[in-house]
N, C-alpha and C positions, 0 to 999 in steps of 0.2 A: 442902750448899747450893752451887750452881754459880754461874758468872759470869752477871751480868745486863747487858743492854744499857745503855750509859751509864756503866757502872762501870769503873774503871781496872783494868788487869792488875796483878798483884802484882809487887813488885820482883824476887822470885825468878824468876818466869816471864820477865820482861824480860831479866834477866841470862842465863838459859839460852838464850833465843832468839837474842840478839845474840852470845853466846859461840859458839853453833853456826854462825851465819853467818860470824863472824870466823874460825872454825876451818876454813872451806872448804865447808860445807854450802850447797847451793843454796837460794835464798830460797823457792822453791815447795816444796821438800822440807821445809824447816824449818817452813813454814806448816802443812803436812799433819801433820808429826810433833807439833808443839806445839798444834795445833788453834787457830791464830790466822789472821787474814787476811793475805794478801800485802801489802795496802795498809798494814796496821799495821806490818809489818816495815820496809817502805820509809820510812814516816814516822818510825819510831824511829831508823833509820840517818841520815836527813837531820837530825833534831833533834840527834843526838849529834855529827854533823859540824859543825853550826852553833853549838851552845851548849856542847858538851863533856859534856853530860849527857843521858841517855836516860830519866831517872826520870819520875815523875808530875809533870805540870805544876802549879805552884803557883797558876796562874790559873784553875783549874777551878771550876765552880759559879757561883752567883750572888753578886754583891757583897752585903755585909751591909747591913741596913736603916740608914737615917740616924736614924730615930726609935727611941730606947730605949723599953722598956716604961713607964718613968717619964714620958717626954715624951708618950707616947700618952695616958696618964691625964690629964696636964695639958691636952693638946689637947682631949680629950673633955669635960672640965669646962668649958673655955672655950667650946666650941661649944654645949654644952647650956645654958649660962647666957645665951647670946645667940641666941634662936631665929631671928632674921632674918639671921644672918651669911651671907655668901657664901663661896664657896670661895676666891676671891682675897683676901678680907679675912682669912680664917683663915691663908692662906699668908703674907701680909705680917705678921700678928701673930706667927706662929711665927718668922719671920726677925728681926723687931725685938726680941722678948722673949728668944728662946733661941738666936739665931744659926744656925738650921737652915733651909737653903734647899731646899725640896721642890718637885719638879716637880708639875704638875697631876695626872699619873697616879699619882704616889706619894701625893699628898694624897687622891685618890679611894680608893686601896687602903687607906690608913690609916682613912679614914672607914668604909669597908665592913667592915674588921676590927673596928672599934669599934661597929658597928651604928648609925652616925649617918646622917642624911639632911640634905640641903641644900634640901629642898622648902620653898617659901615659905609656902604656906597649906594645911596639911593638913585644915583644917575646911571648906574650900571644897566645895560640892556639885558632883558630876560631872553632866554632861548625861546624861540617860537614853537608852535605846535609842529608835529612831524610832517604834516601835509604841506607845510610851507618851505620845506627844505629844498635845496637845489635838486634838480633831476639827476639821477645816477648817470654816469658816463657810460656810453656804449663801448663795447670791446674795441671797435675800430678806432674810436677817438681817444682811447687811453694811450698813455705813452708806452707802457710795457704790456706785451701780450703774453699770456700764460700759455706755454706749450706743453702738451702731454707726451 
């Protein structure tokens, strides 16, 4: 299995690349030898100079979710028991009851994961296509006749 885009280089490869550059190898030659980009080597050198460490950044990836699986189940139960609840009401309930402040986007994502909807009246009848409307009344059958 080879390296994939978005995946960090191993600590071993990082050490060998920076060791070669520190030993006097040119950056372009080191990039070709170790099959890494020139930009990667320069970024690793800059990071090592600024922080003292050229290892994998601990800040990679997405932040963890604010809602635990248990909180998601409680939220789903709350929303299902109140069919007319709005997104803002669910957010304020979650903050008041559990102390979790979710953004609107995070709340929508949680609802989507749980298969929930905030649609107000699912039983409402949709308007049909135009071709299914009633036929227009003729002039003779209408109550008022327009005179010129």
